[in-house]
C-alpha positions in Angstrom: -24.1 55.2 153.7 -23.0 55.3 157.4 -19.6 53.4 157.7 -18.1 51.3 160.4 -16.2 54.3 161.9 -19.6 55.3 163.4 -19.9 52.2 165.5 -19.1 52.7 169.2 -15.7 52.1 170.6 -16.3 51.3 174.2 -12.8 50.3 175.1 -10.0 52.8 174.0 -7.3 50.2 174.5 -8.9 47.9 171.9 -8.7 48.5 168.2 -11.4 47.8 165.6 -15.1 48.4 165.8 -17.6 47.2 168.3 -21.2 46.5 167.8 -24.2 44.4 168.8 -24.4 41.0 167.0 -27.5 40.4 165.1 -28.3 36.8 164.1 -31.3 35.4 162.1 -33.8 33.4 164.0 -34.2 29.7 163.0 -35.8 29.4 159.6 -35.1 33.1 158.7 -32.5 34.7 156.6 -32.2 38.1 158.2 -32.1 39.4 161.7 -35.4 41.2 162.8 -33.6 44.2 164.1 -30.6 46.0 162.3 -29.3 49.5 162.8 -25.9 51.4 162.2 -24.7 50.1 165.6 -25.2 46.5 164.6 -23.0 43.8 163.1 -25.1 41.3 161.2 -24.0 37.6 160.9 -25.8 36.2 157.8 -25.1 33.9 154.8 -24.9 36.2 151.7 -25.3 33.0 149.5 -28.9 32.8 150.9 -29.8 36.5 150.6 -32.5 37.6 148.0 -32.7 40.9 146.3 -35.3 42.1 148.8 -33.0 40.9 151.8 -30.0 42.7 150.5 -31.9 45.9 149.8 -33.3 45.7 153.4 -29.9 45.4 154.8 -28.7 48.5 152.9 -31.7 50.5 154.0 -31.2 49.6 157.7 -27.6 51.1 157.4 -26.2 48.0 159.3 -22.7 48.8 160.4 -20.9 45.7 159.3 -21.9 42.3 157.7 -20.0 39.0 158.6 -20.7 36.5 155.8 -21.0 33.0 157.6 -21.8 30.9 154.5 -21.0 27.3 154.4 -17.6 28.1 152.9 -18.0 25.9 149.9 -18.7 26.9 146.2 -19.9 30.5 146.1 -23.3 31.1 144.8 -23.5 34.0 142.3 -26.2 36.3 143.9 -27.4 39.8 143.1 -27.0 40.5 146.9 -23.2 40.8 146.4 -23.6 43.5 143.9 -26.2 45.4 145.9 -24.0 45.5 149.0 -20.9 46.4 147.0 -22.6 49.2 145.3 -23.8 50.6 148.7 -20.3 50.3 150.3 -21.5 48.1 153.2 -18.4 46.7 155.0 -18.3 42.8 154.7 -16.1 40.3 156.4 -15.5 37.1 154.4 -14.1 33.7 155.6 -15.9 33.3 159.0 -18.0 30.2 159.2 -21.2 29.4 161.0 -19.3 26.9 163.2 -17.0 29.8 164.3 -20.0 31.7 165.7 -21.8 28.8 167.3 -21.4 30.3 170.8 -22.5 33.7 169.6 -26.0 35.0 170.8 -28.2 37.7 169.4 -27.4 41.0 171.1 -23.9 40.1 172.2 -21.3 42.7 172.1 -18.6 41.8 169.6 -15.5 43.4 168.1 -14.0 43.2 164.6 -10.4 43.9 164.1 -8.6 43.4 160.8 -11.1 40.7 159.8 -10.9 38.9 163.2 -14.2 38.6 165.1 -14.0 38.8 168.9 -16.5 38.0 171.7 -15.0 39.7 174.8 -11.4 38.5 174.7 -12.2 35.3 172.8 -11.5 35.2 169.2 -14.4 33.4 167.4 -13.0 33.3 164.0 -10.6 35.1 161.4 -11.8 36.2 158.1 -10.8 39.0 155.7 -12.3 42.4 154.9 -13.9 42.4 151.5 -14.1 45.9 149.7 -16.6 46.5 146.9 -14.2 45.4 144.1 -13.4 42.2 145.9 -17.1 41.4 146.3 -17.8 42.0 142.6 -14.8 40.1 141.5 -15.7 37.0 143.7 -19.3 37.2 142.4 -18.0 37.3 138.8 -15.8 34.2 139.4 -18.8 32.4 140.9 -20.8 33.1 137.8 -17.9 31.7 135.6 -17.5 28.6 137.7 -21.3 27.9 137.7 -21.5 28.0 133.9 -18.3 25.9 133.4 -19.6 23.3 135.9 -23.0 23.2 134.2 -21.5 22.7 130.7 -19.3 19.9 132.1 -22.3 18.4 133.9 -24.4 18.2 130.8 -21.6 17.0 128.6 -21.2 14.0 131.0 -25.1 13.5 131.0 -25.1 13.4 127.2 -22.3 10.7 127.3 -24.3 8.8 129.8 -27.4 8.9 127.6 -25.4 7.6 124.6 -24.0 4.6 126.6 -27.2 3.8 128.6 -30.1 4.7 126.3 -31.3 1.0 126.3 -31.4 0.9 130.0 -33.1 4.3 130.3 -35.8 3.8 127.7 -36.4 0.1 127.7 -35.1 -1.2 131.0 -32.6 -3.5 129.2 -30.1 -5.1 131.7 -32.3 -4.6 134.8 -32.0 -7.3 137.4 -35.1 -9.4 138.1 -36.5 -9.0 141.6 -39.1 -10.6 143.8 -40.3 -7.2 144.8 -43.4 -6.0 142.7 -43.4 -2.3 142.1 -46.5 -2.3 139.9 -48.8 0.6 140.8 -47.0 1.1 144.1 -45.9 4.3 145.8 -42.1 4.1 146.4 -39.9 6.0 148.8 -36.2 6.2 147.9 -33.8 7.4 150.7 -30.4 8.3 149.8 -27.6 9.2 152.4 -27.4 13.0 151.6 -27.5 15.7 154.1 -31.1 16.2 155.6 -32.1 12.6 154.7 -33.2 11.9 158.2 -35.2 15.1 158.6 -37.0 14.5 155.3 -37.9 10.9 156.2 -39.3 12.1 159.5 -41.5 14.5 157.5 -42.7 11.7 155.4 -44.0 9.5 158.4 -47.7 10.3 158.0 -47.5 9.7 154.3 -45.7 6.4 154.9 -48.2 5.3 157.6 -51.2 5.9 155.2 -49.9 4.6 152.0 -47.4 1.9 153.1 -45.0 2.6 150.2 -42.2 0.3 149.2 -39.1 1.7 151.0 -35.8 1.7 149.3 -32.4 2.4 150.9 -29.6 3.7 148.9 -26.1 3.2 150.2 -26.1 4.9 153.7 -29.7 5.6 153.3 -30.4 1.9 154.3 -29.2 2.9 157.8 -31.2 6.1 157.8 -34.3 4.0 157.2 -33.4 1.6 159.9 -32.6 4.3 162.4 -36.0 5.9 161.7 -37.6 2.5 162.6 -38.4 1.3 159.1 -37.3 -2.0 157.6 -36.2 -1.4 154.0 -38.0 -3.6 151.3 -35.0 -3.2 149.2 -31.4 -1.7 149.5 -29.3 -0.7 146.4 -25.7 0.3 146.2 -22.3 -0.6 147.8 -22.7 -3.2 150.7 -19.6 -1.8 152.2 -21.4 1.4 153.0 -24.2 -0.3 154.8 -24.3 -1.8 158.2 -24.6 -5.5 158.7 -28.1 -5.0 160.5 -29.3 -2.9 157.6 -28.3 -5.6 155.1 -29.9 -8.4 157.1 -33.1 -6.4 157.6 -33.5 -5.7 154.0 -36.1 -7.6 151.9 -33.7 -7.7 148.9 -30.3 -6.5 148.1 -29.2 -5.0 144.8 -25.4 -4.4 144.5 -24.1 -1.7 142.1 -21.6 -3.1 139.6 -19.5 -1.9 136.7 -20.7 -2.3 133.1 -18.2 -5.1 132.8 -19.9 -7.0 135.7 -17.2 -6.2 138.4 -18.8 -5.8 141.8 -16.5 -4.5 144.5 -18.8 -5.2 147.3 -19.9 -8.7 146.4 -17.3 -10.1 148.8 -18.9 -8.6 151.8 -22.2 -10.2 150.9 -20.5 -13.6 150.6 -18.9 -13.2 154.0 -22.3 -12.4 155.6 -23.9 -15.3 153.7 -26.5 -13.2 152.2 -28.2 -13.3 148.8 -28.0 -10.4 146.4 -28.2 -9.6 142.7 -25.9 -7.1 140.8 -26.9 -4.2 138.6 -24.2 -3.4 136.0 -24.7 0.2 134.9 -22.8 3.5 134.6 -24.8 5.1 137.1 -24.8 5.7 140.9 -27.0 3.7 143.2 -29.6 6.4 143.6 -30.3 6.2 139.8 -30.4 2.5 139.8 -33.0 2.5 142.5 -35.2 5.0 140.7 -34.9 3.1 137.5 -35.8 -0.2 139.2 -39.0 1.5 140.5 -39.8 3.2 137.3 -39.4 0.2 135.1 -41.1 -2.0 137.6 -44.4 0.1 137.1 -44.3 2.3 140.3 -46.9 4.9 140.3 -45.1 7.5 142.3 -41.3 7.7 143.4 -40.6 10.0 146.4 -36.9 10.8 146.8 -35.3 11.8 150.2 -31.8 12.8 151.1 -30.8 14.4 147.7 -28.8 17.6 146.7 -31.1 20.5 145.9 -30.4 24.0 144.4 -28.6 25.1 141.3 -25.1 25.6 142.8 -25.3 22.3 144.8 -26.4 20.4 141.6 -23.3 21.5 139.6 -20.7 21.3 142.5 -18.0 18.8 142.3 -19.7 16.8 145.0 -23.2 17.5 143.8 -25.7 15.3 142.0 -24.4 13.0 139.3 -24.9 14.1 135.7 -26.6 10.7 135.2 -29.3 11.9 137.7 -30.3 14.8 135.4 -31.1 12.2 132.7 -32.8 9.8 134.9 -35.0 12.5 136.4 -36.2 13.4 132.9 -37.0 9.7 132.0 -39.2 9.5 135.3 -40.4 13.1 135.4 -44.1 12.1 135.5 -43.5 10.0 138.6 -40.8 11.6 140.8 -41.6 13.9 143.7 -39.1 15.4 146.2 -39.6 14.4 149.7 -40.3 18.0 150.9 -42.8 18.6 148.3 -44.6 15.3 149.1 -44.7 16.1 152.8 -46.1 19.5 152.1 -48.7 18.3 149.8 -49.8 15.5 152.2 -50.1 18.0 155.1 -52.5 20.2 152.9 -54.5 17.3 151.7 -54.9 16.0 155.4 -56.0 19.6 156.4 -58.7 19.6 153.7 -60.1 16.2 154.5 -60.2 17.0 158.2 -62.2 20.1 157.3 -64.5 18.1 155.1 -65.2 15.6 157.8 -65.9 18.3 160.4 -68.4 19.8 158.0 -70.1 16.4 157.5 -70.3 16.0 161.3 -72.0 19.4 161.6 -74.5 18.5 158.9 -75.4 15.3 160.8 -75.9 17.2 164.1 -78.2 19.6 162.5 -80.2 16.9 160.7 -80.6 15.0 163.9 -82.0 18.1 165.6 -84.5 18.7 162.8 -85.7 15.0 163.0 -86.3 15.3 166.6 -88.4 18.4 166.0 -90.8 16.4 163.9 -89.9 18.1 160.6 -89.1 14.9 158.8 -90.2 16.1 155.2 -88.4 19.4 155.7 -85.3 17.5 156.9 -85.1 15.3 153.8 -85.3 18.4 151.3 -82.8 20.2 153.4 -80.3 17.2 153.5 -80.6 16.7 149.8 -79.7 20.3 149.1 -76.9 20.5 151.7 -75.4 17.2 150.6 -75.3 18.5 147.0 -73.5 21.6 148.1 -71.2 19.6 150.3 -70.2 17.2 147.5 -69.4 20.1 145.3 -67.3 21.7 147.9 -65.4 18.6 148.8 -64.5 18.1 145.1 -63.2 21.7 145.0 -60.9 20.9 148.0 -59.6 17.7 146.6 -58.9 19.5 143.2 -56.7 22.1 144.7 
């Protein structure tokens, strides 16, 4: 493996190694070009085995790990890079390199990254042993977090099984969920983007829109009026609360509701939902026990490491998702399936128009009997074809 000493040193007065910065394009995990004279800025927590192998094969001079800086994800990529002896700089974040462009000449000196004379960020050089140790630590932390997560989930199931199974203790609402599509918007990262991707689905199906805590504001900012808001009124704007069709306030199991005072001040009506669960789970259970046919969730934590992180999804969510598993669909999956369905329908309609044009041409050529026989045969083929499209 060619090491960092092979990188060019253009300025003899400066220490460290110099190379061309290589950054992934938007939506990609790896730069498209890499060589021994390049310094790759990537998130190792996003690298697959194939990506890590490609980096080794490219003999990239240096790697700067610009992960989010949160909990480390145990990935095989760390072991692959450590085994190959690829020099890695840890501790630099994506915000540190915000001004860096692909192809810029950068210098690395003792873990510090420079663009010209400007220091972009300071990290630390990680040798093979350090990479392997940090990956082993991440594996242990992930397992410990998962065990704690599911222990809390079992406790929740013990306490709230009547609510989960039978809907006991649910507040009564004017809103009728029966056989309706429901979109539940939480206030997690990416909520606004996911809601935007759902707009075609929302326009066609007119689902019931539920805002959870700050998700009520996300709905309103996107131009939607929430049919229901659930959670802590102190985390919702006055406009979002006044726009909502109904308001459900989360409360402790003993009935204490910290946000009831704000509703009183605004002279609004609301009902409380005493449960040992966060507002997101209350909203999903309301839709489920109300008879909703499908529940689309937006603005939620996704991924294994994120789920078990200290600020990840609640252990109660794991249990609630099992209860409603035949109805719940993540927003990204719903948007993707809807686009595929729309493409198939458009193709089917186009084929139907073509059939009509051909039939009209044959009629005007005075071949009516032949036209009818041909239309019957083609219509049968077309019907079978459309059924195949819709079944995919």
